[in-house]
N, C-alpha and C positions, 0 to 999 in steps of 0.2 A: 441517527446517521452516528455511531460513536466516534469520538474525536483519535487519531493516532497515536501507536506507541512514540511513533517517528517526530512526532509534530509535540506531545509533551517532552518529551527527551532533547529535543530542541531549543523549546523554552527555556527548558529546567536549567540546561548547559548557559543559557546566554544570560541567565540571571545570574547563576553562580559568580560568571566572569565578569560581572559588573563591577565598577571599580568606584560606584555608589552606592548605597543605601537606596529603598527605594521611601521616599519620603510618603507619612499620613497626612494627603493633602488635606484630607476632613480638618486634620488638629492643627496641620498650618494654619488654614483657612478661621480657623475658631480664633487659634492667637492671633493674628490681626485685628480678630474683628473685635476681641476683648481686651487688648491693647487700647485699640482705634476709643470705644465705648467708656474705658478708664480715665483717660488723655483730656476727654472734648464732649461725651455727652453728660451734662449736669442732671439727671436724674436715678444718675449712676454712683450707685456708693459714694456717697460726696463727706461720710468723717474720713478723719485722717486714718483712725486706725483700718478702715475697709478700705480705703486705698492702700494699706502696710501689705492688706490679706490677699489684697487683688495683683500687687505688684509680685510677692514674694511666687505667687502662682505663676502668672505670666513668666518668672524665672525660672522655675519650674521646669515650664510647656517647652522650652526655650532649648532647654539643657539638655531634653529630651530628642528634641530636634536635631540639634546640633552635633548631637554625639552619634546618632544615624548615620555621618557621614563620616564622624573623627574614629569614631570608636575608642577615643583616647578619654577617658573623665577627665584628666589634669588638665588639655589642653581645650575642654570644652567649657570648663570652668573658669579658662581666662578666658575665652570667648563670648560666654553670658555677660562676666563681670565687665568686661571691655564695651559690648553695646550698651547693658544700662548706666556706664559713667557717662557714656554720650548720650545719654536720653534726656536731661537736661537742654541739655542746647538743640538738638531736635526741635523738641517741645516749643523752643521759644521759637525756635527757625519758622515752624509750623503755626504760630500763633501771627507772625510777619506776612505770612501768604496769605491767611484768612482774612487779615485786615485789608492787605491788599485787595482783596477780592470784595471786601465789604466800602473799601472806599469808591474803588470805580466801576464797582457793574451797577447799574440804577435800580434792579429788580432785588437787591440784599438789601433789607433794613436791618440785622443784627449777626453778629458774631454764630450768636447762636444757630440761626439760620444756615449759615455757612457751612455749619458743622454737620448738623444736620441733615440738608439739602445740595448739596452742591457735590458733584461727582467729580467734579474737575480738582477739587480739594480731597478728598479722599484719596485721589489717582498721586496728589502730590503726598502726601501721607504715608501713600505705600512707597511711593519713591523714597525716599529720607530715611523710611528704615529699609528698607532692602541695600539704597544704597551704603550705610553704616556698616552694615553686613559683608558687601560685598569689598566695602575696603577694608575689613578684615581677612580676607581671602578665603572668607565662608562658601564653602564647595556648594552649589546648587540650590541650595534653600532663597536667595534671593531673588532669582528666577523665579521659582516656586511661587513666591509670595510677589512678585512681577506682574505673575501669567493672571495670579487672581484677578489682583485691579481691573487688567485687560480686558478681563472677561465679565468683571462686572460694572466696567465704565466706558469701554470701546476704548479708552486709551492705553499707550505703550510704551510708557516710558522704560526704556532699558537701565537696569540698577547699575552700571557703570558712567551713565552720563553724569554730568558735572553742573548741576545748577545752583544759581546764587538766589540767594534773598529775595525775598517780597515777588515770590512766582506766582505770575495770575495767569490761571486755565478760565479761559470763560467758555461753557458749553461742551466743549471738550471732545465730542466722538470723531471721533480718527484720526488724532493726534499721534502720531509716532517718531519717538525722539531716541535716535542710535546711539549705540552704546559707547564712542567716545564723541558724541557734542558734550560742545561747552557753551553754557549759557551763563550771561552776567545776572548783573542784582535788577532787581525791576523791569522785567521782562515780560511780558504780556502776550499770550498767545491762544489765539480759536482753534473754533476746531476745522478738524481736516488736515490740517500743517502736517507735514512731512518734514521733516529735520534727516537725510540719510547721505548713504553710500551713494556715490558715483561710478563705483568700480564691487562687486561684489566677489570677488573672487575669493578663495582660502588660503590664499597666499599673503591677499593682505590682513589676516585677521590681525594681527599683531600693532598696525601702523595707523595712523591717524586717520577714520573715513566720514567722518564725521562734523559738518561746520562749527561752526566758530559764533556765537551771537553775545552782541557786547552788550553794555549797560544801555539798559532804556529803551529796549529796542519794541515794538507793536507789530507782531505776523497776524496779519487779517485772514480770512478762513481761508480752506484752498491751495496754501501758499505751498510751494514746495523747493526746498533748499538744498542743496545735494554738495556733497563731496569733502573731504578732509581741508583740503586748501582754501575754504568760502569763507570768510571774514564778512559777518555784516555791522557795519561801523554801528557806531551808538548814539542813540537817539533818532535812528531813519526809522523809516514806517514802511513795511511790505504789503501792498495792497494784497486784497483776493485773486487766486488763481494764478498769482504769479510765479516764472519758473526763473530757479535761479542757479546757477552754478560757476559763479565769481564773485570777488570781491565787492562790498560796496562799500564806498566810502561813508565816513562820516555825516549824520544830520540832513540821510537822502532819503526822500520821496520814491519808490518802486511801483508803477500799478500797472495793471494790465489796462490798454486801452481800448474800448469797446466801442464798436462802431452801428451808428444806427440810423437806419433806414425809414421813412416813412410809407409805408403801405401805398401801394395804388394799384386799386384792381387792373388796371389796363394793363400794367408790369409784370403781374403774379405770372410764373412759371407754370404751365397747366398743371405739372407734379402736387404745385403747391393749394390746387384749388380742389380739394376733395370733402366729402361730407360723410359723418360717420353717422 
């Protein structure tokens, strides 16, 4: 069945009216991967000359990606320079993140293992580079980069979130961290945690919608913390599967109390006594 001229015309018109260029997602993913390998994987380009050549190629690719949005070579050059000027600090932050994983995860034997095999660290890496581009007000590209990590690791961190030093993600699958979340230093988060909004109406798009997590907090798997006015006080522990929508004072322990009943065959309801 032939595609109608009307549909072709509508699609063409939509693309013509787009306020942003369409990114080459394959090139974007390759840039993210190549930068990661250059920074962290020891078997890739170990000599200083090789590293310099790599960084030059990475700068050129980033320039192409940003220019897709700006269409302004002068502005693009400034954005690329600003990103690579910030890269040493980003690298230092990421090393602290990796060391935190090595220190607190008994399954981690070396930094090399963290770099090679930990999806939580990769997601943190993607967050930190996309956050830098977000803070530079680069359009669209930070979201494209962050969605690459989301699809690869199952961890969804909005590039607009603010995350402090020595950030620790263990396992990580199903973690969601919203745009206006603020996370302090030495925070540890386990799989399935949601740091989200209580209200998702469009009118609140430019307001603080997501929680504040202060220093040295641990949030265990499945916990949900919602709301822009919700603060988890420093050194608190949030247990698994807890639902929090109000402030938690510092040094608190919040947990979901499970009730355990010993089975007694005589007391089982008929609906539970079945055989497969």
